N, C-alpha and C positions, 0 to 999 in steps of 0.2 A: 464303515466303508473300507474298501481294500484296494489300494493301488500300490503295488510293491514290486520291487525288483527281485522277484523270485517267486517260487511256487509254494504251494502248501498242501500237506497230505489231507485230502478230503475224507469225511466219514463215509464208511461203507453204506450201501443202501439199506435202509430200515423198513422200507415200504411193506415187505411181506409180513412184518411183525407188528405193524402199527395200524390202528383203527382210526376212523374219522371222528374228531372231537364234535360232540353235539349231543342231543337228547338220545339216550340209550335206545328207546323203543323205535326211533326213526333211523338210527345210524346204519349206514350200509356195512357190509362185512369187511371191507377193506379201505384203503385210501381213496379219496375222491379222484376222479379221472382228471388229468391235466391236459389242457388243449394249447397247442401253439397258435398264438395270435399274430405275431410279428417276428419274422426272422431277419437278423441283421448281420452285417459283414464286419468281423473283427479286424480284417486287414485294411479297412479304410477308417479305422477309429470309431466304428459304430458300437460303442460300448455303453449301455444304458445304465447310468449310475443311479437315477432316481426317477419316480413317476408319481402322478397325482391325477385327480379327476375334478371336473367342475360339476355344477349342479344340472347339466343339460345333457348328460350321456357322453360327454367327450373325455378322453384320456390324454395326458400329456406326459412325455418323457424327455429327459435331458441326457445328451451324449457327452462324454468327456471332451470331445473335439470342439464343443461350443455350440452344437446344433440343439434346437428345441423342436419337437415334432409333436403332432396331434394325431390321435387315433379316433376318427369319427365313429359314431354309433354303429355304422355298418362295417367297422374294422378297416376301412381304408386309411391309409397314412399319408399325411401332408406335412411338408416343411412349414413351420411357422416363422422362424428366424434364426439367425446365428448371433450369438453374443461375441463381441469384439475382444476376445480374451487377451490378456497381456502374454508375452512369450513365456512358455512353461507352465501356464495355468490350465486348469481343466474345470469343467462344470460338475457340481455335486447336487445338492437337494433342490427340489423344485415344488412350488405350491401356487395355488391361485389365490390372490388376495381378495378381500371383501370389495375392492374397487373393480374386480373383474380382470385385472392385469395379472400377467404371469411373473412371479418372483423366483429367481434362481441364484444360488450361491456359486461362487467360484473360489478356488483355492490353488496353492502352489507349494511344492516342497522347498522352494527357495524364497527367501523374503525379498530378493532383488531380481527382476522387479517384483512389486507386490502383486499377488494374485487374489488376495482376501477381500472380496467384494460380494455385495448382494446387488443383483441387476433386476431391473424392471422392463418387462417386455410387453408390447401391445399384442393381444391375440389376433388382431385384425391386420395390422400392418407388419408385424414381426420386428419393429424397431426396438432395439435395446438400449437402455441407458443406465449409467451407474446410479444406484439408489443409495447405497451406503458403503462406506469404507471401514474395514476392520483391521486388526492388528496384523501387520504383514508377516509376523513370525507364526501366525496361527494357521488353522486349516478349517474355515467355515464349512459346515457339513449339511445338516438337515435344519428344517425351519418349520414353524407353526404360527398361525395368526390367531389373535383374539378378534371378537366381533368388532372392535373399535379400530382395527387396523394395526394394533401394536404387534410387532413381529419378535419372536424368539428364535435365536439361532444357536446351535450347538457348535462347540469347537473341541474336538477330541485331542488336539495336540496341546492346547493351552489349558485344558480342563476347565473351561468356563461356559456359562450361558450368557449370550448377549441379549439385550433388550433394545429394540430399535423403534423409534416412534414414527409417525406418519410422514415426518419431514425427512426421515433418514438419519436422524441423529442416533448414534449408537453408545451404549454404556454397558459395562459388565454388570449383569443383574446378580449372578451368583458365581462364586468360585469355591470349590469344595473338594476335599480329598477323594470323596466318593466319585468324582468325575474323572479322576486321573487314570491314565493308562497303566499298563503292567509291563514295565521295561524288562523284567526278568523272564516272563513267560507270556509274550503276546500271543493273541489268538491267531494272527496272520504273520507270515514271515516278512521281515523287512522293516516294519515300523509299528511301534505301539500305538494303539488308538483307545481313547477313553470314551467319554460321553458322545453319543452318536445320534441314534433315532429319537424322535420326539413326536408326541401327539397330545392332544387335549382329551380329557375324559368326558363322560356324558354330560356332567354338570357344567363343564367349561370353566371350573374354578380350580382344577388341578392339572398340572402338567405331568405327563408320564414320559421319562426319558430312560435310555438304555446305555449302558457302559459295554462297549464291544469286547474289550479284553477280559473283563471279569464275568461276563454273562450276567450282569446285574441290571434289574429293572427297578426303577426308583419313582416315587411320586413327590411332587412339590405342590404344597397348598399355597396357592396365590393369595389367598385371603388371610393367611397368618400374619401375625405382626412382624415376624421375622422369617420369611420362608426359607426353607432349607430342605435338602433332599432326605427322604426317608426310604430305606431299602424295602421294597415290596417282596422281591424274590431274587435270589442269586443261586445259580445252579450250573454245574458243568455242561448240562444239555443246552444251555443258552450261551456258552462261550463262543464269541464270534458274532453276536446278534448285531445286525445292521439296522435296517429300517423297521418301524413298528406301525401298527394300525390298530384301531379299536372298533369293535362292533357294538350294536345297540344294547347288547346284554352286559357289556363291560369286559368281554373277552379281548385280551391283547393278542394280536398276531405278531410273531416275531421271525424276521428273515435272518435265519442263522447261517450267515454267509460262509463262515469258516468250516461248517460242518454239512453244507449243502442240503439243508432241509428247512422246512417251515414248521414252527412250533406254535402252540397257543398256550397262554396263561389265563385261567379263569379268574374270577373276582375273588376266589379264595386262595389263589396262589398255586393251584394245581396245574402242573405242566403236562402237556401231551405233544407227541410228534403228529402233526397234521399230514404231511406227505414228505417224502424223501427220495434221494437217489439222483444220479447223473447218468443219463437223462432221467427225469425231464428238467432238473435244476442245474445251473452252473453259476456258482456264487450268487445266489439270490440276494438282492440288496434292498428292495423297496416294494411297497404295496400300494394299490389303489382299489377300493370298492367301486363296482359299477353304480352309476346314478341314473341310467336309463330306465324305461319302464320294463324292459325285459331282462336286465342284468343286475338288478340291485342285490341278488343273492349270488353275485359272481365276484370272486377275488382275483385281481389281476397282479401279476408278479413280474418285476424286472430281473432278468438274468444277466447280471453284470458281466460275468465271464472273465474278469479281470485277471484272476489268478492264472488260468490257463493261458490267456492271451500273452501275458508277460513271461510265462514259462516256455512259450513257443510250443504249447501242447494244443491239440484240437479244442477250439473254444466255440461256444454256441450261444452268443448273446441274442437276446431278444425278449419278447414279452409273452408270457404264458398266462392261462387263466384256469381256475378250478372252481367248482360250485361250493358254496357255504350255505349253512342253514339260517344265518342271521345277517341282515344287511348291515353295513357300516354306519357309523354315526352320520347324521346329516352334516353336510358341509355348511360353512358360512354363506349365507344368502341362498341356500337351497331350500326349496318349499316342499320337498317331498314328505310324505306322511310318515 
């Protein structure tokens, strides 16, 4: 995630040289086409940090200003609700819980007042209430649910992974040097960021997490006696990786915010650039696979646009989409085949 008092030199467009990850016999000759779904206004704080989907064809995204919005299957956009953020706080990661409610993190660069919370919002009424309070000196970022409602939350500032039960009780699940940021050579100007994106693998017994500064993707076996992160891949091409998502083949999709492109990592650790350039990307930060009958092979991407916005450069926040060959992993409570 990248919210900084300064700009960053974005990578040059690689689209002309990169192919579409997938079966070689079926792959098109160039990158997949990218379509604009939602255009937002950076001057009013419409910067979409994170997005997710439910099992009914709806997409949801969080704006740093506190707003949560839904994209209906016909791509119309409606306001769901607004989180009552403390002064100086902003919204970060968003997911739908197994109870059908929307859960969204907030964070602040100052511990006073604390902005480190997880909020629970009704998708029907838009009413948001505090679900869990975390360490005020941290920066809760992304989140992932187990089927029983247990919630894991990453904190790239404290280099910890939180575990929160269904009553909102939070405890540090893991703290590890592999989660730490790189203060010497951060991926983004202004603040180092460590553990960031998070997703469950196909079996649901392993967490996959990404370290933004180091371009490192790790696996955590939750069934181990003493779970700990193991490096799956680390590569300069992934430096600046923000949100991640996983498809049914086990391919990891990485939003490489700092380099303005999307990458994939297959189950063998092979890295490929899926699509690149500005436009169509502007600090891509998060993903959601479509879950409707017509878009399960569509990947939606949030263009956070925070770097350009804070540098007073032309910013293009919004949601874009592109076709993929394999649907995403089924969501909790989703009955899709």
